[in-house]
N, C-alpha and C positions, 0 to 999 in steps of 0.2 A: 503494499499499499504506499509506503514512504516514497518509493521511486515514482510512482504515479502522480502523487501529490506534488512531488518536486518538479516533475515535468510540467504540470499545470501552472505551478508558480513561476517557472522560468519562462514560459511562453507569454505571461501577462505583460512582459516588458515590451512585447511587440504590438500591444493593443493600440488602436487608434481611437482615443476617446476625448476628443477636444470639447465635447459638449457636457457629458455627464461627469467626466473625470473619474469614472468607475471602471477600472480595468479588470477584465475577467479572463482567466485562462482555463482550458479544458484539455484533458488527456484521456483518450479513449483507447482501451486495450482490446485487441482482437483475441479471439479464443486461442490462437496460437502464439500469443505473447507480443505481438508487434504493437507499438504505441504510436497513435496519430494525435497531434495536438492542434489546438486552434485557439484564437483570441478574438475578442470582440472588435468589430470595425464599425465605428459610427459614421453616419452620414448626416448632413445638415437637416434633412427632412425626416430623420428618425426611422420612418417606415422601411427605408432601404438599408438600414443597419443590418449587420450580420452578427449573430451571437456566437460566442466561443464554441459552444457544443455543436452548432450547425456546421462551423468551419472544420472542426475535427472529424465529424461523421462524414462530411463531404469528401475530405481528403482520403479517408479510409475507403469509402464506397468507390471513389475514383480509381483506387488501386485494386479494386476487385474483392474487397473484404465485405462479408455479409454476416459474420458470426462474431459477437462481442461479449465480453465477460464483465468488464469493469470501466467505470468512468470517474474521474476526479475533476472537481470544479473548484476553482480558487479565485477570489476577488482580491484586489489590493488591500482591502480592508480586513480580510480573513474573517468574515462575519457569518460564515456558514451558508453562504448563498447557494441556493438549489437552482436547477434548471427552471426556466420559466415555463408556462404552459405550452407555448408554441414549440419550444426545444423538446419538451416531453413528448409531444405528439410526433415530432420528427424522429426522436429516438425510438419510439414505439413502432415506427414503420420498419425499423431494421433490427431491433433488439427485443429480446424476451422480457417478460415481466420480472424475471429473476436478475436482470442486469443490476450489479451492485453500483451504487452511486455514493462516492465519498464527497462530503462538503467540507471545506477547509475552515477550521476554527483557530488557526494559528498554531503555535508551538506550545507544548506543555512539557516541562522537564526535558527540553532539548529534543523532542520528537513531535512530529506533526499530530495534531489533535483533529479529529474528524467527527462529523455526525454522519452516520451510515444509514442509507435507505436502500430499497430496491425500487426499480422503475415501476412496478406494480403498485407499491405503496404511494408513490408520488403521483401516479396516474391510473387510478382504478377504472375499470370498465372503459377502456380506450376505444376510440374508433379505429377499426381494423378493416381489411378487405372483407372479411367474413361479415362484418357489420353492414357493409355497403351492399352485400349480396342479398 
């Protein structure tokens, strides 16, 4: 878990957040252990902004990955930020309910402190392809 949180923290430095000044990094681990990272990229109209989780999953899917095990999310405030509703739905498109989500609370006794969820806890009864059929 520490390496995944570290990757999310590191990519935060690349965030483009001139409006909110709230940098977020995400690190998404595939089932075979590869890690893809993303950071938030704001746009002046906000609706065109990209969220860190979206960028990470887009990178992974672009490289052909469709099986994921864990996600770490970290804001520069280390306030335990969780993926927003839109990101939760995007994750649900590619991830099972048992995807582990670590939300960064900063360091405690020299080690990362996290709040841990599953995607199913964060987004119960999600809209799926089966729902649409």
